[in-house]
Backbone bond lengths (Angstrom), bond angles and torsions (degrees), N, CA, C in turn:
res aa  C-N    CA-C-N  psi(-1)  N-CA   C-N-CA  omega(-1)  CA-C   N-CA-C  phi
1 M - - - 1.467 - - 1.521 106.61 -
2 G 1.341 116.07 -164.43 1.433 121.09 178.13 1.503 115.18 85.88
3 R 1.332 118.44 -4.54 1.435 118.59 179.69 1.539 113.71 -101.35
4 G 1.298 117.46 -1.92 1.465 121.32 -178.35 1.523 111.77 -69.27
5 V 1.288 115.80 161.26 1.457 119.74 179.87 1.548 108.07 -103.48
6 C 1.302 116.22 113.33 1.429 122.31 175.22 1.514 105.78 -109.34
7 L 1.344 116.40 102.65 1.476 121.30 -172.98 1.502 112.82 -60.45
8 H 1.330 118.61 -25.76 1.434 123.00 -178.39 1.523 112.23 -63.28
9 F 1.312 116.37 -32.16 1.504 120.42 -174.14 1.507 111.55 -105.45
10 L 1.267 121.00 9.15 1.480 121.49 178.33 1.530 110.90 -81.58
11 S 1.327 116.08 146.55 1.460 119.30 172.83 1.544 106.70 -70.42
12 A 1.309 115.91 167.24 1.461 120.40 -178.79 1.488 110.98 -60.88
13 Q 1.340 118.88 -39.66 1.466 122.58 -178.43 1.540 109.19 -68.75
14 A 1.334 115.66 -45.01 1.493 118.81 178.94 1.525 110.79 -63.25
15 Y 1.305 116.09 -39.53 1.484 119.58 178.32 1.478 111.61 -62.49
16 S 1.324 117.77 -42.31 1.473 123.03 179.74 1.516 109.27 -63.47
17 Q 1.327 116.96 -42.44 1.432 120.59 179.37 1.515 111.04 -65.07
18 F 1.308 116.90 -45.40 1.478 121.73 177.93 1.519 110.71 -59.71
19 M 1.296 118.36 -44.15 1.455 121.18 -178.11 1.556 110.38 -68.12
20 A 1.333 117.61 -37.68 1.453 120.07 175.61 1.525 111.10 -62.08
21 Q 1.340 115.75 -43.05 1.445 119.92 176.56 1.525 111.46 -61.64
22 L 1.301 116.90 -45.79 1.454 122.14 178.48 1.527 111.89 -58.31
23 Q 1.341 116.56 -44.37 1.463 119.44 -178.96 1.532 110.10 -68.33
24 E 1.341 117.00 -35.89 1.464 119.76 179.35 1.538 110.69 -62.35
25 H 1.334 114.84 -43.91 1.465 119.65 -177.25 1.557 112.11 -80.15
26 A 1.300 116.48 -25.45 1.464 119.39 -177.19 1.508 112.59 -57.47
27 A 1.299 116.63 -36.65 1.432 120.50 -176.01 1.541 111.91 -76.93
28 T 1.342 118.66 -5.54 1.454 119.79 -176.79 1.502 113.98 -87.74
29 V 1.327 118.39 -11.35 1.470 121.36 -178.25 1.521 110.57 -123.51
30 D 1.325 116.21 130.06 1.462 120.45 172.19 1.564 104.61 -99.79
31 W 1.314 114.73 103.43 1.440 122.17 -175.18 1.534 112.01 -79.36
32 S 1.318 118.76 -7.98 1.456 121.30 -171.21 1.529 113.52 -60.10
33 D 1.343 120.28 -25.04 1.433 121.24 179.08 1.527 113.05 -101.14
34 C 1.305 117.41 3.67 1.472 121.47 -179.09 1.509 109.50 -80.50
35 P 1.346 119.06 120.49 1.467 121.11 -178.80 1.538 112.81 -69.03
36 L 1.302 117.96 -14.45 1.488 121.15 -179.31 1.541 111.27 -87.65
37 V 1.300 117.87 -9.42 1.441 121.65 -172.36 1.549 112.14 -117.10
38 E 1.292 115.15 139.64 1.491 118.66 175.44 1.526 109.53 -118.01
39 I 1.255 114.20 145.86 1.469 121.78 177.19 1.546 106.43 -124.28
40 N 1.313 113.03 106.36 1.456 118.94 -175.88 1.539 108.48 -129.68
41 P 1.335 118.89 122.37 1.418 121.63 -177.53 1.567 112.56 -60.10
42 R 1.326 117.07 -18.07 1.472 119.62 179.11 1.531 112.47 -92.27
43 K 1.326 115.99 -0.90 1.452 120.27 177.96 1.508 108.48 -122.00
44 L 1.318 116.59 113.07 1.461 124.01 -178.89 1.546 111.98 51.40
45 S 1.309 116.40 39.70 1.456 123.90 178.54 1.484 114.74 53.69
46 G 1.304 116.47 33.06 1.478 121.46 175.53 1.498 115.08 88.12
47 V 1.331 117.54 7.03 1.482 119.83 177.02 1.525 107.96 -67.31
48 P 1.341 118.70 136.07 1.474 120.17 178.19 1.543 111.01 -61.58
49 V 1.329 115.55 127.12 1.453 124.14 -179.09 1.499 110.57 -126.77
50 L 1.337 116.39 154.76 1.450 120.95 172.12 1.528 107.26 -64.24
51 K 1.312 116.75 129.24 1.485 121.40 -176.60 1.499 110.60 -50.88
52 G 1.362 115.94 136.08 1.425 122.39 175.21 1.546 112.52 82.57
53 T 1.343 116.14 2.34 1.458 119.14 -178.46 1.520 108.14 -133.82
54 R 1.319 115.92 -179.48 1.456 123.02 171.34 1.557 109.29 -111.77
55 M 1.320 116.43 15.88 1.442 122.11 -177.73 1.521 108.77 -83.12
56 Q 1.320 116.11 120.93 1.473 121.75 -179.69 1.502 111.66 -68.92
57 A 1.298 116.41 132.62 1.468 121.84 -179.74 1.528 110.46 -59.55
58 D 1.305 116.11 -39.24 1.468 120.81 179.52 1.558 111.57 -67.49
59 S 1.303 118.12 -27.87 1.460 121.23 177.95 1.508 109.97 -71.11
60 I 1.345 117.18 -38.64 1.438 121.02 176.41 1.545 108.88 -61.96
61 L 1.301 116.80 -47.64 1.464 122.74 178.71 1.555 110.75 -60.46
62 A 1.300 116.96 -46.23 1.474 120.28 179.54 1.542 111.77 -61.14
63 N 1.349 115.77 -40.82 1.482 118.18 177.46 1.499 111.89 -64.00
64 H 1.313 116.37 -38.56 1.467 121.83 178.37 1.546 109.83 -64.67
65 R 1.298 116.80 -44.30 1.446 121.85 178.04 1.515 112.76 -64.97
66 S 1.339 117.67 -26.55 1.431 119.86 179.44 1.567 109.95 -83.82
67 G 1.296 117.60 -1.51 1.475 120.48 172.06 1.512 115.18 116.87
68 L 1.330 118.99 -1.41 1.431 120.82 -179.57 1.533 109.23 -81.75
69 A 1.329 115.10 135.68 1.471 121.58 177.02 1.526 110.09 -78.93
70 A 1.297 117.25 161.16 1.477 121.51 -177.84 1.516 112.38 -54.84
71 D 1.353 115.55 -45.19 1.453 117.39 -178.16 1.534 112.08 -67.63
72 E 1.317 117.23 -31.08 1.479 119.89 176.63 1.541 109.78 -70.44
73 I 1.331 117.06 -40.32 1.479 119.50 179.18 1.550 107.86 -62.78
74 A 1.315 117.53 -45.15 1.455 122.60 178.55 1.501 110.90 -57.94
75 E 1.296 116.46 -43.37 1.512 120.15 -177.94 1.542 110.12 -68.09
76 V 1.321 115.74 -50.15 1.476 120.57 -176.96 1.517 111.62 -58.70
77 F 1.338 117.53 -44.13 1.442 121.57 -173.41 1.522 112.92 -102.24
78 E 1.354 116.83 9.14 1.435 122.96 178.01 1.549 113.49 52.15
79 L 1.341 114.14 55.68 1.439 123.29 -178.38 1.514 108.60 -119.54
80 P 1.321 117.46 156.01 1.474 119.86 175.55 1.535 109.41 -65.29
81 V 1.314 117.50 127.75 1.429 121.69 -176.70 1.530 111.26 -61.00
82 E 1.288 119.60 -39.35 1.459 121.07 177.76 1.521 113.39 -62.55
83 S 1.298 116.94 -34.42 1.487 121.13 177.50 1.513 108.61 -66.60
84 V 1.345 117.71 -43.42 1.458 121.23 179.66 1.534 110.52 -65.59
85 R 1.300 117.13 -43.93 1.466 120.47 177.37 1.521 112.14 -60.86
86 S 1.315 114.34 -45.64 1.498 118.74 -178.84 1.536 110.92 -66.22
87 L 1.301 118.10 -35.95 1.465 120.86 176.58 1.536 110.18 -64.14
88 L 1.303 116.75 -41.56 1.470 121.64 -179.46 1.544 110.30 -68.92
89 V 1.354 117.05 -37.96 1.451 120.10 173.26 1.550 110.04 -60.59
90 Y 1.283 118.06 -47.14 1.465 120.92 177.16 1.496 110.31 -54.64
91 A 1.354 116.82 -49.39 1.450 121.75 -179.95 1.536 110.70 -58.84
92 A 1.320 116.49 -43.47 1.472 121.22 -179.47 1.524 110.89 -63.18
93 E 1.319 116.55 -41.28 1.472 120.92 179.74 1.513 111.09 -67.22
94 H 1.299 117.95 -18.54 1.454 122.70 179.32 1.534 108.63 -108.23
95 H 1.331 116.33 22.89 1.462 124.02 172.45 1.538 111.89 59.24
96 A 1.306 117.07 42.10 1.457 119.53 -177.60 1.499 113.19 -112.92
97 V 1.333 120.53 -20.71 1.450 120.53 -172.81 1.536 108.74 -101.04
98 S 1.326 116.00 125.98 1.443 119.72 173.70 1.527 106.81 -101.53
99 K 1.274 117.83 142.63 1.460 121.48 -177.70 1.552 107.99 -72.23
100 P 1.348 115.10 129.88 1.508 117.89 -179.77 1.483 111.81 -69.14
């Protein structure tokens, strides 16, 4: 463990770098056809999230790109590991996931 991104404890510079990375990668995936993701204007202003959660799909992808494995992401953010794996598979099939 220890490689996850906890935004609460990041320095201002590290936070800015993380957010820049997130924005860069966010444009690479169209989540609108992903059955695991919901886009609801009443939930996080319409940001794509893993269904049934408030976890942004792009945040899962950014954590994976920073080196966290699916099971680590699931543990850190208390998400079902199969949902995280399936979301990453969807992203990979849409040419969005780079191997860490």
